[in-house]
N, CA, C and O atoms as CSV, one atom per row, in Angstrom:
chain,resi,resn,atom,element,x,y,z
A,1,UNK,N,N,-7.229,14.545,-2.503
A,1,UNK,CA,C,-6.201,14.040,-3.383
A,1,UNK,C,C,-6.674,12.740,-4.044
A,1,UNK,O,O,-6.490,12.540,-5.244
A,2,UNK,N,N,-7.279,11.872,-3.249
A,2,UNK,CA,C,-7.741,10.593,-3.796
A,2,UNK,C,C,-8.770,10.801,-4.901
A,2,UNK,O,O,-8.794,10.074,-5.894
A,3,UNK,N,N,-9.618,11.808,-4.708
A,3,UNK,CA,C,-10.650,12.077,-5.712
A,3,UNK,C,C,-10.024,12.499,-7.036
A,3,UNK,O,O,-10.450,12.058,-8.103
A,4,UNK,N,N,-9.012,13.356,-6.956
A,4,UNK,CA,C,-8.320,13.804,-8.167
A,4,UNK,C,C,-7.662,12.629,-8.880
A,4,UNK,O,O,-7.772,12.494,-10.099
A,5,UNK,N,N,-6.986,11.792,-8.124
A,5,UNK,CA,C,-6.345,10.620,-8.727
A,5,UNK,C,C,-7.378,9.705,-9.362
A,5,UNK,O,O,-7.143,9.143,-10.432
A,6,UNK,N,N,-8.505,9.558,-8.714
A,6,UNK,CA,C,-9.567,8.709,-9.248
A,6,UNK,C,C,-10.117,9.265,-10.556
A,6,UNK,O,O,-10.343,8.517,-11.507
A,7,UNK,N,N,-10.329,10.559,-10.603
A,7,UNK,CA,C,-10.837,11.182,-11.834
A,7,UNK,C,C,-9.855,10.983,-12.981
A,7,UNK,O,O,-10.250,10.615,-14.087
A,8,UNK,N,N,-8.592,11.224,-12.718
A,8,UNK,CA,C,-7.579,11.077,-13.768
A,8,UNK,C,C,-7.488,9.624,-14.211
A,8,UNK,O,O,-7.392,9.334,-15.403
A,9,UNK,N,N,-7.518,8.717,-13.247
A,9,UNK,CA,C,-7.450,7.291,-13.590
A,9,UNK,C,C,-8.649,6.877,-14.437
A,9,UNK,O,O,-8.496,6.189,-15.446
A,10,UNK,N,N,-9.840,7.298,-14.025
A,10,UNK,CA,C,-11.051,6.924,-14.760
A,10,UNK,C,C,-11.085,7.522,-16.164
A,10,UNK,O,O,-11.489,6.856,-17.117
A,11,UNK,N,N,-10.662,8.775,-16.288
A,11,UNK,CA,C,-10.656,9.378,-17.620
A,11,UNK,C,C,-9.619,8.722,-18.528
A,11,UNK,O,O,-9.817,8.633,-19.739
A,12,UNK,N,N,-8.523,8.268,-17.948
A,12,UNK,CA,C,-7.533,7.575,-18.779
A,12,UNK,C,C,-8.061,6.212,-19.229
A,12,UNK,O,O,-7.727,5.734,-20.313
A,13,UNK,N,N,-8.892,5.591,-18.380
A,13,UNK,CA,C,-9.477,4.295,-18.743
A,13,UNK,C,C,-10.451,4.415,-19.911
A,13,UNK,O,O,-10.627,3.467,-20.676
A,14,UNK,N,N,-11.086,5.589,-20.049
A,14,UNK,CA,C,-12.023,5.752,-21.166
A,14,UNK,C,C,-11.324,6.293,-22.409
A,14,UNK,O,O,-11.965,6.585,-23.418
A,15,UNK,N,N,-9.996,6.422,-22.323
A,15,UNK,CA,C,-9.238,6.741,-23.521
A,15,UNK,C,C,-8.666,8.134,-23.621
A,15,UNK,O,O,-8.067,8.468,-24.643
A,16,UNK,N,N,-8.823,8.958,-22.609
A,16,UNK,CA,C,-8.217,10.284,-22.662
A,16,UNK,C,C,-6.719,10.128,-22.412
A,16,UNK,O,O,-6.308,9.625,-21.366
A,17,UNK,N,N,-5.917,10.554,-23.363
A,17,UNK,CA,C,-4.463,10.366,-23.204
A,17,UNK,C,C,-3.851,11.405,-22.254
A,17,UNK,O,O,-4.274,12.560,-22.217
A,18,UNK,N,N,-2.862,10.972,-21.500
A,18,UNK,CA,C,-2.114,11.860,-20.620
A,18,UNK,C,C,-0.630,11.691,-20.914
A,18,UNK,O,O,-0.178,10.578,-21.183
A,19,UNK,N,N,0.132,12.776,-20.867
A,19,UNK,CA,C,1.575,12.685,-21.102
A,19,UNK,C,C,2.246,11.808,-20.041
A,19,UNK,O,O,1.735,11.654,-18.931
A,20,UNK,N,N,3.392,11.239,-20.401
A,20,UNK,CA,C,4.121,10.367,-19.474
A,20,UNK,C,C,4.471,11.081,-18.173
A,20,UNK,O,O,4.446,10.466,-17.107
A,21,UNK,N,N,4.796,12.372,-18.248
A,21,UNK,CA,C,5.147,13.116,-17.036
A,21,UNK,C,C,3.980,13.132,-16.051
A,21,UNK,O,O,4.183,13.007,-14.843
A,22,UNK,N,N,2.780,13.283,-16.556
A,22,UNK,CA,C,1.601,13.275,-15.675
A,22,UNK,C,C,1.383,11.873,-15.115
A,22,UNK,O,O,1.043,11.718,-13.942
A,23,UNK,N,N,1.576,10.853,-15.950
A,23,UNK,CA,C,1.427,9.470,-15.479
A,23,UNK,C,C,2.424,9.170,-14.365
A,23,UNK,O,O,2.072,8.532,-13.373
A,24,UNK,N,N,3.650,9.620,-14.521
A,24,UNK,CA,C,4.666,9.401,-13.484
A,24,UNK,C,C,4.291,10.164,-12.215
A,24,UNK,O,O,4.439,9.651,-11.106
A,25,UNK,N,N,3.809,11.382,-12.387
A,25,UNK,CA,C,3.383,12.173,-11.236
A,25,UNK,C,C,2.248,11.507,-10.486
A,25,UNK,O,O,2.211,11.531,-9.256
A,26,UNK,N,N,1.329,10.916,-11.218
A,26,UNK,CA,C,0.205,10.205,-10.601
A,26,UNK,C,C,0.712,9.033,-9.775
A,26,UNK,O,O,0.246,8.809,-8.658
A,27,UNK,N,N,1.662,8.286,-10.320
A,27,UNK,CA,C,2.215,7.143,-9.581
A,27,UNK,C,C,2.877,7.598,-8.286
A,27,UNK,O,O,2.729,6.958,-7.245
A,28,UNK,N,N,3.611,8.712,-8.359
A,28,UNK,CA,C,4.269,9.247,-7.158
A,28,UNK,C,C,3.223,9.652,-6.123
A,28,UNK,O,O,3.360,9.339,-4.941
A,29,UNK,N,N,2.178,10.347,-6.571
A,29,UNK,CA,C,1.112,10.759,-5.655
A,29,UNK,C,C,0.388,9.565,-5.046
A,29,UNK,O,O,0.033,9.579,-3.867
A,30,UNK,N,N,0.172,8.531,-5.859
A,30,UNK,CA,C,-0.498,7.334,-5.344
A,30,UNK,C,C,0.345,6.684,-4.254
A,30,UNK,O,O,-0.188,6.249,-3.234
A,31,UNK,N,N,1.652,6.616,-4.462
A,31,UNK,CA,C,2.530,6.021,-3.453
A,31,UNK,C,C,2.530,6.858,-2.184
A,31,UNK,O,O,2.451,6.316,-1.081
A,32,UNK,N,N,2.620,8.182,-2.334
A,32,UNK,CA,C,2.621,9.055,-1.161
A,32,UNK,C,C,1.296,8.963,-0.413
A,32,UNK,O,O,1.271,8.914,0.817
A,33,UNK,N,N,0.206,8.940,-1.153
A,33,UNK,CA,C,-1.111,8.835,-0.537
A,33,UNK,C,C,-1.244,7.520,0.213
A,33,UNK,O,O,-1.777,7.473,1.321
A,34,UNK,N,N,-0.752,6.453,-0.406
A,34,UNK,CA,C,-0.801,5.139,0.227
A,34,UNK,C,C,0.013,5.132,1.514
A,34,UNK,O,O,-0.424,4.588,2.528
A,35,UNK,N,N,1.200,5.738,1.473
A,35,UNK,CA,C,2.036,5.801,2.670
A,35,UNK,C,C,1.366,6.618,3.760
A,35,UNK,O,O,1.428,6.261,4.936
A,36,UNK,N,N,0.724,7.719,3.370
A,36,UNK,CA,C,0.023,8.544,4.343
A,36,UNK,C,C,-1.131,7.770,4.953
A,36,UNK,O,O,-1.352,7.833,6.162
A,37,UNK,N,N,-1.869,7.041,4.126
A,37,UNK,CA,C,-2.987,6.244,4.624
A,37,UNK,C,C,-2.484,5.208,5.623
A,37,UNK,O,O,-3.098,4.987,6.667
A,38,UNK,N,N,-1.349,4.570,5.288
A,38,UNK,CA,C,-0.781,3.573,6.189
A,38,UNK,C,C,-0.339,4.203,7.502
A,38,UNK,O,O,-0.553,3.634,8.573
A,39,UNK,N,N,0.278,5.380,7.418
A,39,UNK,CA,C,0.730,6.071,8.628
A,39,UNK,C,C,-0.452,6.440,9.514
A,39,UNK,O,O,-0.410,6.250,10.730
A,40,UNK,N,N,-1.515,6.973,8.893
A,40,UNK,CA,C,-2.703,7.330,9.659
A,40,UNK,C,C,-3.325,6.097,10.299
A,40,UNK,O,O,-3.763,6.138,11.449
A,41,UNK,N,N,-3.361,5.014,9.557
A,41,UNK,CA,C,-3.949,3.786,10.104
A,41,UNK,C,C,-3.123,3.277,11.275
A,41,UNK,O,O,-3.687,2.800,12.259
A,42,UNK,N,N,-1.799,3.367,11.192
A,42,UNK,CA,C,-0.946,2.948,12.298
A,42,UNK,C,C,-1.189,3.814,13.529
A,42,UNK,O,O,-1.218,3.310,14.651
A,43,UNK,N,N,-1.363,5.115,13.318
A,43,UNK,CA,C,-1.644,6.013,14.438
A,43,UNK,C,C,-2.976,5.668,15.077
A,43,UNK,O,O,-3.090,5.638,16.303
A,44,UNK,N,N,-3.983,5.407,14.258
A,44,UNK,CA,C,-5.302,5.041,14.775
A,44,UNK,C,C,-5.217,3.742,15.560
A,44,UNK,O,O,-5.791,3.628,16.643
A,45,UNK,N,N,-4.502,2.767,15.019
A,45,UNK,CA,C,-4.351,1.484,15.708
A,45,UNK,C,C,-3.665,1.662,17.059
A,45,UNK,O,O,-4.070,1.056,18.050
A,46,UNK,N,N,-2.618,2.501,17.096
A,46,UNK,CA,C,-1.901,2.749,18.347
A,46,UNK,C,C,-2.819,3.404,19.371
A,46,UNK,O,O,-2.799,3.040,20.547
A,47,UNK,N,N,-3.622,4.366,18.929
A,47,UNK,CA,C,-4.559,5.021,19.844
A,47,UNK,C,C,-5.605,4.043,20.368
A,47,UNK,O,O,-5.965,4.078,21.545
A,48,UNK,N,N,-6.085,3.179,19.493
A,48,UNK,CA,C,-7.075,2.185,19.919
A,48,UNK,C,C,-6.450,1.194,20.898
A,48,UNK,O,O,-7.092,0.791,21.868
A,49,UNK,N,N,-5.210,0.803,20.651
A,49,UNK,CA,C,-4.515,-0.111,21.566
A,49,UNK,C,C,-4.340,0.534,22.939
A,49,UNK,O,O,-4.542,-0.109,23.968
A,50,UNK,N,N,-3.960,1.819,22.942
A,50,UNK,CA,C,-3.809,2.540,24.205
A,50,UNK,C,C,-5.135,2.610,24.954
A,50,UNK,O,O,-5.186,2.440,26.173
A,51,UNK,N,N,-6.198,2.861,24.211
A,51,UNK,CA,C,-7.520,2.947,24.825
A,51,UNK,C,C,-7.920,1.611,25.438
A,51,UNK,O,O,-8.452,1.566,26.547
A,52,UNK,N,N,-7.664,0.530,24.721
A,52,UNK,CA,C,-7.995,-0.802,25.240
A,52,UNK,C,C,-7.178,-1.109,26.490
A,52,UNK,O,O,-7.696,-1.679,27.450
A,53,UNK,N,N,-5.908,-0.733,26.476
A,53,UNK,CA,C,-5.043,-0.966,27.625
A,53,UNK,C,C,-5.535,-0.171,28.837
A,53,UNK,O,O,-5.549,-0.679,29.959
A,54,UNK,N,N,-5.937,1.071,28.600
A,54,UNK,CA,C,-6.461,1.897,29.695
A,54,UNK,C,C,-7.745,1.307,30.263
A,54,UNK,O,O,-7.941,1.298,31.478
A,55,UNK,N,N,-8.622,0.813,29.386
A,55,UNK,CA,C,-9.863,0.186,29.851
A,55,UNK,C,C,-9.549,-1.046,30.691
A,55,UNK,O,O,-10.187,-1.278,31.718
A,56,UNK,N,N,-8.584,-1.823,30.265
A,56,UNK,CA,C,-8.193,-3.031,30.988
A,56,UNK,C,C,-7.647,-2.671,32.374
A,56,UNK,O,O,-7.989,-3.308,33.370
A,57,UNK,N,N,-6.794,-1.642,32.423
A,57,UNK,CA,C,-6.235,-1.201,33.696
A,57,UNK,C,C,-7.330,-0.683,34.623
A,57,UNK,O,O,-7.307,-0.945,35.825
A,58,UNK,N,N,-8.285,0.052,34.063
A,58,UNK,CA,C,-9.389,0.576,34.875
A,58,UNK,C,C,-10.245,-0.561,35.449
A,58,UNK,O,O,-10.674,-0.491,36.601
A,59,UNK,N,N,-10.491,-1.595,34.660
A,59,UNK,CA,C,-11.263,-2.734,35.148
A,59,UNK,C,C,-10.529,-3.426,36.281
A,59,UNK,O,O,-11.129,-3.803,37.287
A,60,UNK,N,N,-9.203,-3.591,36.106
A,60,UNK,CA,C,-8.414,-4.257,37.158
A,60,UNK,C,C,-8.410,-3.436,38.435
A,60,UNK,O,O,-8.492,-3.998,39.527
A,61,UNK,N,N,-8.316,-2.103,38.319
A,61,UNK,CA,C,-8.336,-1.244,39.491
A,61,UNK,C,C,-9.686,-1.317,40.192
A,61,UNK,O,O,-9.753,-1.335,41.421
A,62,UNK,N,N,-10.759,-1.360,39.408
A,62,UNK,CA,C,-12.102,-1.426,39.985
A,62,UNK,C,C,-12.352,-2.758,40.679
A,62,UNK,O,O,-13.118,-2.818,41.641
A,63,UNK,N,N,-11.727,-3.808,40.214
A,63,UNK,CA,C,-11.897,-5.123,40.838
A,63,UNK,C,C,-11.192,-5.172,42.193
A,63,UNK,O,O,-11.636,-5.875,43.100
A,64,UNK,N,N,-10.106,-4.434,42.327
A,64,UNK,CA,C,-9.352,-4.433,43.591
A,64,UNK,C,C,-9.997,-3.540,44.641
A,64,UNK,O,O,-9.667,-3.644,45.822
A,65,UNK,N,N,-10.897,-2.674,44.239
A,65,UNK,CA,C,-11.541,-1.747,45.186
A,65,UNK,C,C,-12.676,-2.358,45.910
A,65,UNK,O,O,-13.308,-1.699,46.735
């Protein structure tokens, strides 16, 4: 999806005209893509936090043994 948006954006920058409906659609897709990227990043961050917490717990358990 990002590649398609990039192509359309770049071609519009060199002067290829696009109807307003397509421009509005592009803006909607960009917002949705951005939200999806943010959601994925939040999921990745949560998984990394869980992994760090598990590593910390494992170290503490190993120290008590």
